N, C-alpha and C positions, 0 to 999 in steps of 0.2 A: 071522821069529822067532815061534814059537808059545809063548805064555805063558799058563798056566792059572791063573786067579785065583779065589779064593773070599773073600767077605766078606758083610756083611749090610746091608740097607737097611731101617731100621726093624725090623719084625718079620719081614721077608721075606728068607730066605736067598738069596744070590747064588751060584747054582751054576755052578762051573767054566765060565766063559766064555772063549772063545778071543779074546784081544786082537787078534791079527793079522786074524781074520775081521771083527771090528768095524771095524778100520782100513780094510780093503778095502771094506766097505760105505760108509764115509764117503768114501773116495777116489772110488769110482764115482759117488757123488751130487754131489760138490763139484768134483772136478778137471776133468772135461770142459769145463764152462762157464768155469771159471777159466783153463784152458789156451787156450781160444779167445780169451778177452779178452786174455790176455797175448800171444798170437800177433799180434793186431792192434796191440797196444801196441808190439811190437818192429818190426812192419812199418812203423809210423809213423816209427821211427828210421831204417830203411834206404831208404824210398822217396825221401827227399831226395837220397840218393847217386845214384839212378838218374835223377832229374829234373835232376841237376846240369848236364849238358851243354846241355839245352834251356833251362833257367833262365838259365844264363850267357849264352847267345846272345840270348834274348828280353829279358832285363833288363840286359844289358851288365855282367855281374858279373865281377870279377877273381877269382882263386883265393882271395885274402885276404878279399874281400867275401863269397864263398860260405862260407868257413870261419867268418867272423863270424856270418853268418845261421844257419848250423848250430849254432854255439855259443850264440847267443841263446836257442835252445830250452832249453838247459841253465840259462841265467841265470834264466829264468822258473820253471823246475822247482826250482832251488835256493832261490829267494826264498820260494816258497810250500810247500815240501816239509814242513817241521816243522809249521807251522800246519795244513796239510791233514791230517796224521796225528793231531794232537791233536784235531781235529774228528771224525775217524773214531772215535777212542776214545770221544768224548762221545755222538755220535749213532748209532753202530753201523756196522759195516763194510758191511753190505748197502746201506744208504741212501747212504753216502758213496762207495763204489766205483761204484755206479750213477750218481751225480752226476758223478763224474770221467769215466766212459765217455761219457756223453751230451754233456757240455760240450766235451771234447777232440775228439770225433767231429765236432761242428759246426765247431769251429775249424779242424780239418784239412781239411774239405771246402771251407772258405772260401779255401784256398790256390789254388783253381781260378780265382779272380778277381783274383789279384795281378797288378799291371801295372808297379809301380815298385820300385826297390831298397829304399826306405824302407817300403813296404807289406810287402815280403818280411821285413825285419827285425822290424817290429811284429807280424806274424802269427806268425812263428816264436817270438817271446817269449810271445805269448798261448797258443800250443799247449802250450809248456812249463809255463806257469802252470796251465792247465786239467788237464794230466796229472799235475801234482805230487801225490805221495803215493800213486800207484797201486801201484807195485812194492813199496815197503815196507809199504803198507797190506795188500796181499795176503799178504805174508810174515808180518805180524803176525796176520792172520786165520788162517793155517795153524797158527800156534802155539797157537791156541785149540781146534783140532780134532784135532791129531795128536801123539802122545807122542814124546819125544825119540828113542827108538830107531828111529823110522820117518821122521824128518825129512830125513835125507840123501836117501832115495829119493823122498820127496814133493817136496822142493825141486828135485831133479833132474828130476822129472816136470814141475814147473812150468816150469823153464827149458828143458826140451825143446821147449816151445812157441816159445821164442825161436829155437832152432835151426831148427824147421820154418818159422818166418817167413822165414828165409833160404833154406831148401831149396825151399819152395813160392813164397815171395814174390819172390825174385830172378828166377826164370824168368817168373813172371806179370808182374812189373814190366816186363821186357824185351818181353814180348808185348803188353802194354797200350801201351807207348810206340810200338811199330811198328804194331800192328794197329788201335789206336783213333785214330791221328793223322788229324785232319780230320773225324771223326764228329761230326755236329751242329755243324760249323764250330768245333770245339774242338781244341786241341792234345792230343797224347798225355799230356803231363805233367799237364794239367788233369784228365783222366780218372783218372790215377794217384792224385791226392789225393782226388777224389770217391769212388772205390772203396775207398780206405783209410779214409775218415772216416765216411761215412754208415752202414755196418754197425755201427759202434761205438755209434751212437744206439740201434739195435735191441737190441744186446747189453746196454746199460745198463738198458733196460726189463726185459729178461729176468733180469738180476741182481736187480733189485728184487723180482720175484715168485718167484724160485727159491731164492735163498740164504737161510740162517737165521743169525741173530746168535749164538745160543747152542746148545750141544749139547742142552739141555733142550727146545728148540723143534723138534728133528728127529723128526718123526712116523715116519720110516722106520727109527728105532732103537727097540728095545723099552725100557721103563723100566730094566731091569737093564743093558742095553747102554749106555744114556745114563749111568747111575750109574758104571759101570766106567770108561768113557772120561773122564768129567769128573773122577773121583777120581784117576785115573792122572796126568792133566795137572796138576791142582792139587798133587798130591804132588811131582811133579818140579820144579815151579816155586817151591815154597815157600821153598827155601833159596837162591834166586838173588837177588843184590843188585840195587839200582837200581829201586825201585818208583815213582820219580818221574823226570822228565827231569833234574832237578838231580842226583839220586843217580846216575843213569846216567853223567852227565858226570864225576862223581867216582870212578867205578869204575875201578880200575887196568886198563889195557889197552884201555879203550873208545876213546880217541883214536888209539891205535896201530892198532886195527882200521879206523878211519876213514881213516888214512893208507894202509893196505894197499889198501883199496877204491878210493881215489883213483888209485893206481898201476895197479890192475887196469882201471879205467875208461879210463885213457889208452890202454891196449892195445886195449880193446874198441871205443872210438870210432875208433881208428886203423884197425881192420879194417872196421867198419861203414860209415864215411864215405868210405874211400879205396880199398877193394878194386876197385870197378868202374873207377876211374881208373887203378889199377895195371894192370889187364887191358887197358884201352884203350891205355895207353902202350906195352904190349908189341907192339901191332900189330893187335889185334882191335877192330873198329869197329862190327860189327853188334850192336844193342841186345839182341836175343834171345840171341845167342851169349854176350855178356857176362853176361846174366842166368843162363844155365845154368852157366857157369864159376864165377860168384860163389856158386852154391849149394854148391860143393864144400867150402869150409871149414866151412859150417854142417852138412853131412852128417857130416864128421869130428868136429865138435864134439858133435853129437847122440850118436854112438856112444860117444865118450869120456865124455860126461856120464852116460849110463846106466851104463856100467861103473864109473866112479868113485863114483857115488851108492851102488851096492850094496857096493863094496869099502870105502868110508869108513864105512858103517853097520856093517859087520862088524868093522872094526878100531877104530873110535872115534877114530882119529887124523886128524881133518879137516885140520889145518894142514899135515901132511906132504904130503897130496895136492895142496893148493893150491901148495905150494913146487914140486913136480915139474911141475905144469901151467904155472906161470909161467916156469920154465926152458924148457919146451917152446915156450911163446909167444915167448920171446926168440930161440930158435933160428929160429923161423919168420920173425920180423921181420928178423933179420940176413940170412937166406937170400934174402928178398924183395928186400932192398937189393942184394945181390950179383948176383942173377939178374933184375933189373928188366926187361931187354930180351929175355929168353929165356922164351917162353911155357910150355914144358914144365916147366922147373925152377921157374918162378914159380908154376905151379899146385901143384906139390909143396910149395913154401914156404907158400902160402896154406892148404893142407890142414893142415900142421903148426901154423901160426898159429891156425887155427880150433880144432883139437883142444885146444890149450892155453888160449887166451883164453876161448872160449865155455864150456868145461867148468869153468874156475876160478871162475866167478861163483856157480853153485849150491853148489859145494863151500865157498866162502867163507861163504855165508849160513847155514850150519849153525853158525858160530862165535858171532855176537852173542847168540843166545838163551841161551847158556851164561852170559852175564854180566848180562843185564837182563830184567825181566818187567814185567807190569802196564802202567801208563801210561809207565813207563820204557822198555818194549819198543816201545810205539806211537810215542812221540816219539824214543826212542833209536835204534831201527832207522832211522827216517826221517832222523835227524841224520847217522848214518853214511852213508846213501845220499846225503844232500845234500852232505856234504863230499866223498864219492866222486865225485859227479856233476860236481864242479868239473873233474875230469879230462876231462869232455866239452866243457868250454870250452877247456882248454889244448890238447888233442889236435888238433881240426880247425883251430884258428887257427894253431897251431905248424906243422902240416904244410902248410897253405895258404900261409903266409908264406914258409916255406923253399922251397917249389916256385916261388913268384913270384920270389924272390931268386936262387936257384941254377939254376932250370930243371929241377930233379930232386927227386923225393921221397926219394931214397936217404939223404941225411943224416938226415932226419926218421925214417926207418925204423930206422936205427942208434940214434938217440936213444931211441925207444920200446923197442927191444930192451934197451938198457942199463937203462932204468927198470924193465923187467920183472924183470931180475936183482936190482935193488935191492929190489923187492917181495919176491922169494923170500928174500933175506938177512934182511929185517925179520921175516918169518914164522919163519925158522929161529932167530934169536937175540934177537928183541925182544918176544916175547909174554910176558905176566905169568905168574908161577908158578901163580897160581890157575887160569888157563885151562888150562895144561899139566897140572895135577893132575887137572882134570875130564876131560881127554882120556885120561890114563892110566887113570882109573877108569871110562872109557866112560860118563860121565854126560852 
């Protein structure tokens, strides 16, 4: 969207600046580093699924125990999410995001020394606590830099990194597990956590020196460009309710969005934690092959994500796209259950699942900023993410327990598919009138 704007700053006229050009400048400066950080954040979510088989063997874990350990990451994340984002609002995004990257990178690398089931539980909880606030903190940071009309594409660009974590990370994880086994007398899964954690420390230091807290601090924008971008964002946020966390909680539709995200996360964790297991159950046992096949749903998610980001910006109807994507996700989960033992059909089911589940997350995150801003956005977005992340506890534990009891993941896949349809129904019929009005007005 090219929008020509004229105004005045003091006595200096602001001559017809191209808003989309300014946004592109900001995106090129901010998004590459943010995307790399987010890629490692998401890789941290999926590497546990690739380490699953070796972890279970070395630590003597049942499927339920593995699911509990995977879920304890989310417990730590949930408990510290809102306090983390309130601190981010107080001390500045640059410092706090850097702190998150460094501390969670160290905690992830420490997984290489785990020797007992309880150490596994404790460290997974610690990793979640250290990472708490990262995703909503970044989302809040982007609302300070990008106008509403561009947020669908920018958010999709951010979450494209999560898709690339699967596209690149899954095959790399398979290669590390098979190729690094025994190097320096360490198991392949030890190397997986070291290579996933230590780069985060370096990225945290880079965030500290590279990002800026305010538009006015961006020396790579001219004063006129700074003024236009800052005034545009201030103008768009001025009539949004919820300037405190309490106000955000009182905002109609706020908790509905939290419920929607909870259901989306049940689908997301179902894919992230159990896709390699589903592929292995179908008869594929080579870790490298499993890694490459696991990349397929993330490739499909990346393509869908980019397409939906552009289309949703053009239409303004974000919720309709999330509805369609969750229906697609449900179809994928049902098909995966039906074709659990047939690798060809299972791959197609995973592709559909990835296209719906992965693309639904950035499409959803364009909705909360329509309701809350200021500290309400920092704490409110974090609270939505916190409540949503509870799905990350429910999903792995539910699937693991069902598999232990029944010997099959099929009933759990059907359950996740049904919950995806419930999510779509809530979005269709349960959103508040105010949010629907904003979508109709493309605000």
